[in-house]
N, C-alpha and C positions, 0 to 999 in steps of 0.2 A: 450455631456455633459460629457468632461473630466475630471476624478476624481484625484485628486492630493491627494496620499499619504502620504505627509509630513506634511499637513496642520493640518493631525490627529495625527502624531507621538510625542509619550513621549519615548519609547524607542525601537530605528533601529538595529535589529538583522544584522551582518553581516557572509554571507556564505565565508570557506574559498576558495583561486583558486586552480585551479584544471591543474596539467599539460594535455596536450591535448595525445590521443593514440599516440603511436611513430610507423609509418605505415613502415614496409621496403621497400615498392615502390618508395617511397619519399626519398631514399638513394642510388639511382643510378644518375652517373657520365656520364656529355655527351656522354663521350664514353662508354656506354652502364655498364662501372666494378661495383659493387656494392662496397659501399662506408663500408666495413665493420666497421671500428673505429668508423669514427661519427657515424654510427646507434646506437652503442652500449653505445657512451658516451651517446647522446639521451635520450636512455631508462634506465641508469643508474642513469640520473638526475633525470629524469620521478620518478624512484621508491622509491629515495631518499624526493622529495617532498609529495608522497603520504605517505612516511613513517613518513616525521616533522608534519604534521597535524593528527597522532597519529592510521591510517586507519591502521588496519592486527596487532592488537594488541593481537586478541586471546579475543574479549572477550566472557562473560560469556552469552549466552541469553537465557538459560533453561527456563528461567519462560515467554517470547513469548513465544517458542515455545509450553510449557505445555496453555499459555492462548488461543493462537493460536488452540489449538485443544478444548480446553473445549468450545469457541467459535462459529467457522466456523459453524458447523452444527447445534448450537441453530440459528443461523442470515439467513444461508441458508434459511433451512428450515419454517422459518417464514413466507418466499417468497409461498410456496404453488408449484404449478405449474408453479408459472410465474421463468423467469431468475433471477439473482441474483449475485452481486459480492458489495464482503467484502474486507475490508483491514484490515487482524489484529495490521498490527503498526501502521496506524494509531489512531485505538482504542486505543492501547496501550498508544501511546504519549501522548494521549488528558487525559487517565486519569492517567497518570505522573504527566501530567500538574496541574491535576482537586487538584490530594492529596498534591501539592504543595500552594492550593490557602485555603484550608483546615486544619482545626483541628481536635482532638478530636477523636471521635466514627465516624466520617465522613472521616477522613483520614484513620485511623484504616482498616476502612473497603474496602477502595480503595485499598491499599496497598494488604488486602487480597486476595482480588479479582484478581488482578492481580499477585499475587504467588510471589511478592518483600517483601524486608525483610526490614532493617530499612529504612528513608527517605534518609539519604546521601550514601547508599550502591545505594540505585532504579536510584537517583540522577546522579550518575558514570556512570551506568548499560545502562540508558536510553542516555546518552549524548555520550557513548562508540556507542552503534544501529545507533545513527545518522552521526556519525565520518562513520562506518563499512559500509550503506547504502550508500552512498555518492558516486556520482560517475557524472563527469561532461567531458565524456574525446572524446567529438566531438563522438563518436560509440554510445557509451552510456550514457543515460541523464536516474538517480536513484536520486531524490532529496526531503528529507521531508521539510515539512515548520510549520512554528505554530506564532500564533498571539491571542493576546486578546485583545477583542475591551470595551473599558470604559464606561458606563454613565457621561458621564462631568459634571451632577449636585454633585455626588458624590466625597469625597476624599479615596485616597488609599495610601498604604504604599510602596513607593518606592521599600525599598530595595527589594519586594516578585518580584517586575516585574524588577529588575535588574537580579535577579538569576532564572526567566525564560530567559531571553536575554543571560546569560553567560553560563547558559549548556544545554539550548533549543534550542538554537537557535532562539529565539521567537520574534517577536516583537510586542509593546503595541502599543495603540490609543487610542482617546477621542474621542467619538461621539454624538450625542446628538440622544441617542434613541427613537426611534418611529418617526423618519423623513425616507422621502425618500433616503433623502445625506447619511446617514448611513448604510443601504441597499447598495447602489450604490458603497460607499467607500470599506465595505467588499467586494462585487461582485468583482470587480475590482482588489482584493487582490489575489484570491481565483481564477478571473482570468490568474493572471504574475505568481502565482506559479503553475500551472496544465496545462499551458500553452493553454487555453483556450477548454481545452478539454470537461471541464464541464459546459459551459456557461450556456445552460441552465436552469441547476440548482443554478448557482451564478448570474447570473440575474433577480433571485425572491429571494434574501434572504432578508428576514423582521423583522425587532426590534419591540418591545414593547416599549410604554416610560417606565414602572417599571421593565424595564430589566437592573438588572445592571451591565452583561458584558455578552458578544457571545466568545468561544472561538475556538478557527478551528488549526484543523491540516490537512496536507495535504500530499499528495503521489504523486510523477509523475514521471512515466518508462517508455523511450522508447530506443527502440532498435532492432538490425536486427536480422532475424536468422542466423547462421553462414553458411549454405545453404541454399540459398533462395527455396521455392518453383515458379517452370520455369510459369510465367506467360499463356504461349502457352499450358499448359497442365491441367489450368483451363477449369472446364465443369459440364454444369449443370445436377443435379443429386438429388436424393429423400430422404431428412431428413422425418426418421419417430417420429411423437410426440410421447408423450406418453399414451396420448387416441386412438392409434393405425393411426392415420390417417397420412396423407404424405403431404409433403411441399416441394414442389421444388427451392433448391438454390445453389448457386456456389459451387462446393468443387474443395480445392487445391488437386496434387496428385506430391507425389515424393518419392523413395525408397532412403535409405543409410543407411551403418551401423550405432548402437546406442544402447542406454541401455533403459531397460526396465525395468520390475519386473509384476510379476504373484500373485497379494497379492491372499486372499479372497476373490471371490467374481469379481474381475477387475483385467482388466489387462490396464498397465500404463506405456507410452513409454516418453521420455525425448525428448524436446526441443533444444538445446544448442543454447546463442545469440553469437553474433560475437565479437570479443576480450575479450574471458573470462568475460564476463556481464553477465552468471550466465542463468540461463535455465527457460525453462517451461515443467511444467508435464501433460499431457494428458491421464486421468483417464476413461478408460471405465467399464461400470458393466459389470458382464457376461447375456446373454441374460433372465435370471429367477432370475434376482436380482436388485430391484430398485434404483432409486439413491438417495433415501431418508436412504433404508437403510443403503448404506454409510455411508451419513452424520450424521447418527448417533454415529458412531463409534467416541472414547472417542480420538483415538490417529492417524485420518486417516492422516491429515496436516502432524503430521513427519512423517509417513509411505513412503508418495509421493516425499520427500525429498530425497529416498536412494532409489537407481535402485540395483538390483539385479544379474544381464543378463548384461552381454557387450558384444559386436560384434555382434550381430544380426543384420542381415537386416528388417528394419524395414518399410513396406509399409505402405505408410502416405496415408490418404485418409481423409483432416479435412476442415470442409464446414470455409469459411470467414462470420465471424461474429464481430457483432459490439454492443454488450451489457451492457445494464447501468439498475440502479434500484437505490431509496431513500430510505431508511430501516429506521424506528424506534427502536432505541435501548433501551430505558428506561425500561422495561421488563428484556432484557439480562443482564441487568446490576442489576439490582433489585435480580433477579434468583444467581444469582454468589454474592453477599451477599450484596450490595454499597445497601444500606438504607437508614442510618440517613441524606446524602447527598441530597435526594430527602424529608424528613420531613419537612419541614419549621417551626418546634419548638425544634427539635432538630440537624437539619445543624449546622456547627462553619464554618464561611468563614473569621475569625478573623485577618490570615494569611494578608489576602488582604486588608480589609477594615472594620471600627466597625458598618459598617451598619449592618441590618439583612437578613439576603441571603438565598436563598435554588437550591439546583441543581432543575430545572424545564421540562429540555429534552434534550434529546441526539439524533442525527440521523445522517447517514453516508450515504452521494451519492458517486456513484463511477463508474464508465465507462473503458470497455479494447474491443478494436478493435484488432482483427487479418486479415491479409493479405499476400499476399505474401511476402513482404519486411521482416515483423515482426509486432512488436508488440507495441504499444503507451498502457497507461492505468493511470488513472489517480484516486483519490479518496481526498474529503475530509471529516472530524469529525468535527460535530456541537455540542457545549455543551452552551446549555442555563443557566445563574445562575440569577438567578429573586431577587428582593428583597422581606418584609414578604417573471574378467576375468570369461568366460564360453565357453562350445562348440558354436560355430558358431548356430542359429538356425535361420529361420522368423518368424514375430509376423506379424499379420494383424492390423494394428489400422482403422476400418472401422469405422470414428466417426458420424454414419446418424441417429443416437439416441442420448435421451438428455446424457450427459457426464458432470462430471467434470475438474475442472483446477485448477490452482497452479503456482503462479509465484513465482520464489527465485531468491535476486541477488548473485550474486559470493560467497557470504560466507555462504548461503542457507537460509537467511530472511527470510519469510512466507510475500510477498509484498502483494499477492491478493491472494484469495481463491473464485471461483466462481463455475457456475451453467449455461449449456447452455441447458432451453430447447426446447429455439425456436431460431436458429441462424440469424432468418428475425427480 
């Protein structure tokens, strides 16, 4: 059954148009000569269009980076020995929207957990975050989405919904909570925003009759490697699991100059994406260091943004992997000090509605796929509110045991952080 989202719409966010990547290969004339003038004119127009949407203003994302450092280890350690994927950007944006919907101690605690200042400053910072991470160039896709799904039996303050649309590119909808139709509508929106990568989770969205609202933020990322892994060099090899047993899987191979970091207890190296679309950092613990030890560090995500050796020859042996997880985040937020919003007696959601309400559940589903061509990744965060340059050396990156990865956009924003305990 096709779901028509417009049937439920209150406010519809519109994403800005993004110029397509200007490929030099498209500017050769019929006689084989390269049209230098036409290429540079097209490139200039593309840069002007990107600047016009506010991208590249140099937004201050220090609070987000600190938040990612504080939360990534907590979230991934909660998975134990299982694979885990987490999007700091998605949770951070969801919390920003939550701060718009509540007030009093509820809002103060959310902002404090985010490391944000006053509401207006946080609002501007998250809006710039959306702009800075946004890319639809035809080579790289990096897109965040937001939506609020409201119980059709309750009245709401329209001004708050307009604020969400204007500053967070958030659409709002009214549905009959507790019905299959509501779950299908939300799932259809998630699939549309995430390229269907999380369809198993999205197709099983449920609502309850007493739910006041369900809030969602999504992130979808897809990019090709700057230098692909030759498919003919992919071959079977053994991956050592944490318990010492081995698993046969497909490993990709290539070598080339690159950047790396020899940190305390680990070696990390960077795989850049095409068209300046960001990079993926892969982090291998030393033989005597457990992955869980690295995850307990408070600055790991920030460390992995920066390499400290350049021009090395990196010999890559990387398993193809497709990892996903669904993680409850109530405990994580409460550990960060978000208490009042979860308390039915203390929560205050009056910016949105006069109906008494409290935050009942927060979770995130995420998935990252890596193959010879590149990376495809997606995540959604759900919040339910109920009523009540150095000398050239060589580095071996043989990822044949549990390892960590992080995906950053071109500006170094941490889009995804994850662990691969088992690449199958």
